[in-house]
C-alpha positions as CSV (number, residue, x, y, z in Angstrom):
1,X,201.8,105.7,55.1
2,X,198.5,105.0,53.6
3,X,195.1,104.5,55.6
4,X,192.3,103.0,53.9
5,X,188.7,103.8,55.3
6,X,186.4,101.6,55.1
7,X,184.7,101.6,51.8
8,X,180.3,102.9,52.8
9,X,178.4,105.5,52.2
10,X,176.5,106.4,55.5
11,X,173.2,106.9,53.3
12,X,173.0,103.0,52.2
13,X,174.1,101.6,55.3
14,X,170.8,100.0,55.8
15,X,167.0,99.8,55.0
16,X,166.2,100.8,58.8
17,X,167.9,104.1,57.7
18,X,165.7,107.0,56.9
19,X,166.3,108.9,53.6
20,X,166.8,112.9,54.6
21,X,165.2,115.6,52.1
22,X,166.4,119.2,52.1
23,X,163.2,121.6,52.0
24,X,163.5,122.5,48.4
25,X,162.8,118.1,48.0
26,X,159.7,118.5,50.3
27,X,158.2,121.8,48.9
28,X,158.3,120.0,45.6
29,X,156.5,117.0,46.7
30,X,153.7,118.8,48.4
31,X,153.9,121.8,45.7
32,X,154.2,124.7,48.2
33,X,157.1,126.9,48.1
34,X,160.1,127.0,50.6
35,X,159.0,130.1,52.1
36,X,155.9,127.9,52.7
37,X,157.7,125.1,54.5
38,X,160.4,127.8,56.7
39,X,156.8,129.7,57.8
40,X,155.2,126.4,58.9
41,X,157.8,126.0,60.6
42,X,158.3,128.9,62.5
43,X,154.3,128.0,63.7
44,X,155.1,124.5,64.5
45,X,152.3,123.3,62.3
46,X,154.3,121.9,59.3
47,X,156.2,118.2,59.3
48,X,158.8,117.7,61.4
49,X,161.9,119.4,60.6
50,X,165.7,118.4,61.9
51,X,168.7,120.5,61.9
52,X,171.6,118.9,60.3
53,X,174.8,121.0,61.0
54,X,173.2,124.9,59.8
55,X,170.9,122.8,56.8
56,X,167.2,121.8,57.7
57,X,166.5,118.5,56.9
58,X,163.4,116.4,56.2
59,X,162.8,112.2,56.9
60,X,160.2,111.1,54.0
61,X,158.4,109.3,56.2
62,X,157.5,111.8,58.9
63,X,156.7,114.3,55.5
64,X,154.4,111.1,54.9
65,X,152.8,111.0,58.6
66,X,152.2,114.6,58.6
67,X,150.5,114.7,55.0
68,X,148.5,111.9,56.0
69,X,147.4,113.6,59.4
70,X,146.5,116.5,57.3
71,X,144.2,114.3,55.0
72,X,141.7,113.0,57.5
73,X,138.6,114.1,56.6
74,X,135.6,112.2,55.5
75,X,135.3,112.9,51.2
76,X,132.2,110.8,51.4
77,X,130.0,113.2,53.6
């Protein structure tokens, strides 16, 4: 007897779902070494990070929000 499973991907379940990024993805995006992300996590100063099983994952919207908060100084002064 064969059981069929729904044909869907959790990643494509809807536009409201956040895509998750690996530390390597975020490090490349920010132009920093992966080791720096681990140090920021340890110090509590980097973008929010989530554990998925034993893996670290980032939400792109949280990375972008953190980056915006880091660059909130006045360039016209």
